[in-house]
N, C-alpha and C positions, 0 to 999 in steps of 0.2 A: 504494500500500500504506500501511497505518497503521503509523507508526513507534512509536506509543504502545503498541501491543499486541505489539511485538517482544520475544522472549525474550532474556535476556542472552547465551545461547549464540549466537544468530543475530547479534546485534550484534557480539560478539567476532569471529565468523567474518568478517563484513563488513569490520571494521577490519583484520583480518589480511590479507584478500584485497587491500584497497586498499594496504596497506603493501607487499605483494609486487609489485603492479603498479607502484608508484612506485620500488621498489628491486629490480629483477630479480636483481642480483648477490648480494643478501643471502640469497636462497633457496638458494644453492649449499651453504652450510653447514647451514642449517636444514631443508632439504628432505628428503623421505623418503617412506616408505610412508604415513604418517599424512596428509601433505599430498595425496598422490595419491588416497587413499580419500576424504578430506574434500571434494575438489573433484568427485568423480565421482557421489556419491550412492549409495543402496543398490542400485539396479538395475545401475549400472556396476560396483560392487564385486562383486556376485553374478556378473556376467558375467566379470569378471577372474578370480575364483576358479574358475569352471567351465572357463575356457580353460587355466588353470594345471594343473588336475587332468587335463584331456584331454591336455595336452602331456606330463605325466608318464606317463600310461598308454601313449601312443603311443611315447614314448621307451623305455619298458620292453620293449615288443614288438620294437623295432628292435634294441636292444642287448641 
């Protein structure tokens, strides 16, 4: 890949991912939904939302 054409957002995300790999305990306090969604991409995020909505609908029928 060409590092010269890399956007600032992508380079920041790469640096953040490398930092998390080097210091896994540091992600305990800084982790959250944003880190989960950022690592999954848009398809994974959409799938997660669909699963959550389906779970809520199923739970409303059961209870």
